[in-house]
Backbone as ProteinMPNN parsed JSONL, in Angstrom:
{"seq_chain_A": "MQAHDNHYFVYICGGEPGNNLQIGTSENLQQHLQKGQSHTQKLVYYEHYDREAIALAREKQIKESSSNDNQKLIESMNPNWLDLSDLL", "coords_chain_A": {"N_chain_A": [[-113.877, 86.036, -56.219], [-114.752, 86.254, -59.616], [-117.973, 86.701, -61.396], [-118.073, 86.117, -63.974], [-116.397, 84.917, -66.972], [-113.274, 85.999, -68.069], [-112.304, 86.964, -71.472], [-109.69, 87.245, -73.75], [-108.423, 87.84, -76.77], [-105.768, 87.233, -78.844], [-105.031, 88.023, -82.261], [-104.509, 87.309, -85.705], [-104.792, 88.571, -88.741], [-105.117, 88.182, -92.237], [-104.415, 88.021, -95.812], [-103.01, 86.187, -97.429], [-99.993, 84.108, -97.375], [-96.949, 86.281, -97.274], [-98.357, 88.766, -97.666], [-99.402, 91.65, -96.217], [-99.775, 91.54, -92.439], [-102.397, 91.843, -90.048], [-102.235, 92.421, -86.822], [-103.57, 91.957, -83.585], [-105.497, 92.64, -80.505], [-108.33, 91.49, -79.092], [-111.366, 91.906, -76.89], [-113.787, 90.615, -77.672], [-113.58, 88.767, -80.163], [-115.158, 87.773, -82.29], [-117.127, 89.698, -82.586], [-115.477, 91.946, -83.201], [-114.495, 91.153, -85.487], [-116.568, 91.245, -87.268], [-117.374, 93.831, -87.219], [-115.135, 95.349, -88.307], [-113.507, 93.92, -90.258], [-112.252, 93.696, -93.436], [-112.901, 92.636, -96.612], [-110.855, 91.406, -97.948], [-109.078, 90.492, -96.114], [-108.739, 87.943, -93.687], [-109.437, 85.959, -90.726], [-106.706, 84.287, -89.7], [-105.279, 83.372, -87.615], [-105.529, 82.741, -84.014], [-105.25, 83.258, -80.494], [-106.406, 82.394, -77.159], [-106.738, 83.949, -73.924], [-107.188, 84.485, -70.536], [-106.446, 86.584, -69.148], [-105.876, 89.917, -69.385], [-103.299, 91.317, -69.421], [-101.555, 89.449, -70.078], [-102.417, 88.693, -72.76], [-101.983, 91.112, -74.05], [-99.03, 91.326, -73.779], [-98.416, 89.115, -75.193], [-99.338, 89.796, -77.858], [-97.783, 92.084, -78.332], [-95.115, 90.56, -78.598], [-95.572, 88.951, -80.694], [-96.021, 90.96, -82.727], [-93.364, 91.844, -82.726], [-91.831, 90.022, -83.814], [-90.375, 88.373, -86.666], [-91.532, 88.539, -90.121], [-91.314, 86.132, -91.218], [-91.27, 84.307, -89.018], [-93.766, 84.95, -88.047], [-95.287, 83.926, -90.115], [-94.579, 81.156, -89.936], [-95.892, 80.713, -87.376], [-98.61, 80.866, -88.066], [-99.028, 79.055, -89.798], [-98.543, 76.808, -88.175], [-100.901, 76.552, -86.958], [-102.765, 76.795, -88.843], [-102.291, 75.548, -91.739], [-102.935, 75.868, -94.351], [-103.909, 78.627, -94.494], [-106.715, 79.229, -94.112], [-109.837, 80.771, -93.497], [-110.729, 81.254, -90.131], [-112.841, 82.325, -88.783], [-115.23, 81.176, -88.485], [-114.955, 79.349, -86.672], [-115.166, 80.401, -84.169]], "CA_chain_A": [[-114.036, 85.516, -57.536], [-115.666, 86.978, -60.589], [-119.095, 86.069, -61.771], [-117.937, 85.764, -65.504], [-115.145, 84.524, -67.392], [-112.53, 86.931, -69.009], [-111.745, 86.466, -72.696], [-108.934, 88.094, -74.421], [-107.933, 87.296, -78.051], [-104.639, 87.713, -79.835], [-105.341, 87.556, -83.571], [-103.753, 87.623, -86.953], [-105.732, 88.676, -89.869], [-104.304, 88.344, -93.391], [-105.075, 87.358, -96.956], [-102.332, 85.058, -98.07], [-98.62, 84.272, -97.015], [-96.312, 87.371, -97.892], [-98.976, 89.993, -97.449], [-99.304, 92.484, -94.74], [-100.753, 90.9, -91.514], [-102.904, 92.682, -89.072], [-102.258, 91.671, -85.493], [-104.197, 92.738, -82.578], [-106.073, 92.005, -79.301], [-109.78, 91.91, -78.825], [-112.132, 91.034, -75.818], [-114.802, 89.995, -78.446], [-113.282, 88.678, -81.421], [-116.207, 87.676, -83.325], [-117.851, 91.127, -82.92], [-114.518, 92.865, -83.854], [-114.354, 90.705, -87.065], [-117.881, 91.641, -87.896], [-117.355, 95.262, -87.709], [-113.962, 95.8, -89.016], [-112.675, 93.073, -91.217], [-112.414, 93.898, -94.918], [-113.246, 91.392, -97.484], [-109.518, 90.954, -98.303], [-108.585, 90.03, -94.741], [-109.472, 86.785, -92.969], [-108.816, 85.504, -89.415], [-105.867, 83.016, -89.896], [-104.548, 82.757, -86.418], [-105.772, 83.283, -82.777], [-104.923, 82.699, -79.203], [-107.241, 82.976, -76.214], [-106.159, 84.121, -72.79], [-108.049, 84.838, -69.576], [-105.874, 87.831, -68.586], [-105.568, 91.038, -70.536], [-101.935, 91.71, -69.388], [-100.869, 88.303, -70.913], [-102.798, 88.711, -74.151], [-101.189, 92.322, -74.511], [-97.704, 90.939, -73.933], [-98.146, 88.134, -76.562], [-99.519, 90.68, -78.987], [-96.422, 92.723, -78.662], [-94.195, 89.567, -78.791], [-95.976, 88.685, -82.11], [-95.573, 92.196, -83.666], [-92.035, 92.104, -82.794], [-91.473, 88.907, -84.524], [-89.994, 88.455, -88.086], [-92.565, 88.156, -90.811], [-91.034, 84.659, -91.544], [-91.622, 83.656, -87.771], [-95.304, 85.042, -88.027], [-95.745, 82.96, -91.197], [-94.729, 79.727, -89.347], [-96.805, 80.569, -86.379], [-99.846, 80.935, -88.624], [-99.09, 77.71, -90.445], [-98.615, 75.838, -87.181], [-102.338, 76.23, -86.64], [-103.618, 76.993, -90.08], [-101.291, 75.497, -92.791], [-103.552, 76.475, -95.576], [-104.469, 79.961, -94.516], [-108.132, 79.244, -94.12], [-110.708, 81.75, -92.503], [-110.968, 80.632, -89.143], [-113.759, 83.169, -87.938], [-116.368, 80.273, -88.259], [-114.618, 78.413, -85.518], [-115.16, 81.237, -82.762]], "C_chain_A": [[-115.148, 86.17, -58.399], [-116.643, 86.029, -61.012], [-118.956, 85.495, -63.332], [-116.686, 85.513, -65.902], [-114.621, 85.711, -68.293], [-112.086, 86.236, -70.099], [-110.974, 87.473, -73.472], [-108.339, 87.312, -75.558], [-106.803, 88.023, -78.667], [-104.95, 87.329, -81.192], [-104.362, 88.011, -84.673], [-104.742, 87.584, -88.125], [-104.863, 88.894, -91.131], [-105.024, 87.66, -94.621], [-104.319, 86.016, -97.368], [-100.645, 85.263, -97.607], [-97.891, 85.372, -97.926], [-97.005, 88.631, -97.887], [-99.025, 90.603, -96.185], [-100.311, 91.684, -93.791], [-101.163, 92.029, -90.496], [-102.918, 91.927, -87.817], [-102.615, 92.598, -84.474], [-104.82, 92.087, -81.415], [-107.411, 92.386, -79.244], [-110.32, 91.182, -77.64], [-113.151, 90.215, -76.549], [-114.37, 89.844, -79.78], [-114.229, 88.622, -82.505], [-116.864, 89.059, -83.591], [-116.944, 92.061, -83.584], [-114.376, 92.455, -85.316], [-115.496, 91.314, -87.674], [-117.847, 93.049, -88.242], [-116.252, 95.81, -88.451], [-113.208, 95.055, -89.955], [-113.071, 93.439, -92.561], [-112.534, 92.658, -95.644], [-111.878, 90.916, -97.957], [-108.856, 90.201, -97.17], [-109.508, 88.799, -94.133], [-108.718, 86.481, -91.766], [-108.121, 84.247, -89.852], [-105.205, 82.456, -88.79], [-105.309, 83.525, -85.192], [-105.379, 82.566, -81.627], [-105.923, 83.201, -78.199], [-106.435, 82.972, -74.837], [-107.398, 84.627, -71.798], [-107.72, 86.127, -68.826], [-105.276, 88.735, -69.568], [-104.026, 91.281, -70.591], [-101.136, 90.598, -70.352], [-101.192, 88.512, -72.387], [-101.985, 90.152, -74.812], [-99.597, 92.204, -74.717], [-97.562, 89.956, -75.038], [-98.432, 88.897, -77.68], [-98.265, 91.45, -79.325], [-95.282, 91.806, -79.083], [-94.387, 89.286, -80.501], [-95.428, 89.82, -83.084], [-94.011, 92.609, -83.7], [-91.015, 91.083, -83.546], [-91.147, 89.366, -86.088], [-91.265, 88.132, -88.718], [-92.545, 86.536, -91.096], [-91.609, 83.897, -90.303], [-93.272, 83.735, -87.622], [-95.921, 84.12, -88.855], [-95.723, 81.508, -90.446], [-95.518, 79.644, -88.198], [-98.268, 80.295, -86.846], [-100.001, 79.515, -89.006], [-99.036, 76.645, -89.332], [-100.117, 75.468, -86.854], [-103.214, 76.003, -87.864], [-102.601, 76.851, -91.29], [-101.946, 76.062, -94.186], [-104.242, 77.76, -95.697], [-105.942, 80.081, -94.683], [-108.727, 80.374, -93.143], [-111.057, 80.995, -91.373], [-112.15, 81.236, -88.344], [-115.013, 82.234, -87.773], [-116.201, 79.286, -87.167], [-114.741, 79.123, -84.109], [-116.718, 80.789, -82.228]], "O_chain_A": [[-116.236, 86.544, -57.96], [-116.424, 84.818, -61.057], [-119.644, 84.577, -63.776], [-115.781, 85.898, -65.161], [-115.341, 86.302, -69.098], [-111.559, 85.13, -69.987], [-111.54, 88.501, -73.844], [-107.801, 86.226, -75.345], [-106.85, 89.216, -78.967], [-105.17, 86.123, -81.311], [-103.56, 88.934, -84.538], [-105.415, 86.583, -88.373], [-103.951, 89.72, -91.093], [-105.994, 86.911, -94.509], [-104.907, 84.959, -97.597], [-100.129, 86.377, -97.512], [-98.134, 85.43, -99.132], [-96.325, 89.635, -98.095], [-98.68, 90.018, -95.158], [-101.398, 91.253, -94.174], [-100.418, 92.955, -90.175], [-103.555, 90.877, -87.729], [-102.176, 93.744, -84.382], [-104.645, 90.871, -81.345], [-107.692, 93.581, -79.341], [-109.909, 90.064, -77.332], [-113.408, 89.108, -76.076], [-114.712, 90.695, -80.6], [-114.133, 89.322, -83.512], [-117.091, 89.455, -84.734], [-117.367, 92.881, -84.399], [-114.173, 93.267, -86.218], [-115.288, 91.951, -88.706], [-118.209, 93.471, -89.34], [-116.463, 96.745, -89.223], [-112.226, 95.597, -90.464], [-114.276, 93.487, -92.808], [-112.187, 91.62, -95.08], [-111.918, 89.782, -98.435], [-108.085, 89.279, -97.434], [-110.739, 88.765, -94.136], [-107.506, 86.69, -91.709], [-108.741, 83.282, -90.298], [-104.649, 81.359, -88.812], [-105.661, 84.699, -85.3], [-105.17, 81.354, -81.693], [-106.314, 84.362, -78.316], [-105.577, 82.114, -74.626], [-108.434, 85.101, -72.265], [-108.499, 86.673, -68.044], [-104.403, 88.444, -70.386], [-103.487, 91.437, -71.686], [-100.28, 90.886, -71.188], [-100.27, 88.505, -73.203], [-101.478, 90.158, -75.934], [-98.98, 92.815, -75.59], [-96.576, 90.019, -75.772], [-97.694, 88.661, -78.637], [-97.778, 91.45, -80.455], [-94.485, 92.25, -79.909], [-93.498, 89.404, -81.345], [-94.611, 89.653, -83.99], [-93.508, 93.444, -84.451], [-89.822, 91.247, -83.797], [-91.533, 90.409, -86.616], [-92.107, 87.517, -88.064], [-93.554, 85.835, -91.177], [-92.359, 82.94, -90.491], [-93.952, 82.807, -87.184], [-96.939, 83.524, -88.504], [-96.736, 80.812, -90.381], [-95.908, 78.515, -87.903], [-99.043, 79.621, -86.166], [-100.952, 78.837, -88.617], [-99.52, 75.55, -89.617], [-100.491, 74.335, -86.55], [-104.164, 75.222, -87.919], [-102.112, 77.858, -91.802], [-101.253, 76.693, -94.984], [-104.973, 78.068, -96.638], [-106.392, 80.998, -95.369], [-108.118, 80.781, -92.153], [-111.739, 79.995, -91.598], [-112.454, 80.695, -87.281], [-115.825, 82.551, -86.904], [-117.092, 78.527, -86.786], [-114.467, 78.536, -83.061], [-117.148, 81.212, -81.156]]}, "name": "protein", "num_of_chains": 1, "seq": "MQAHDNHYFVYICGGEPGNNLQIGTSENLQQHLQKGQSHTQKLVYYEHYDREAIALAREKQIKESSSNDNQKLIESMNPNWLDLSDLL"}
């Protein structure tokens, strides 16, 4: 048994519907956003996993989805495309 919990986040950053989306995986999403997020990109969607392999598989699945499917995914959690980084 491990002494600490593992955290892996699949995230989508974007400005607004129809614009390019940045899809990725991070072990520390809050730190990742603070270091690399530009002012035009905001965290619009994320999922949490406790296993890296599952997170990486999900990231690949999202990247292979159509932009329309990704927009629907984002809007299922965040219909107004608000910046979710404050919720972390």
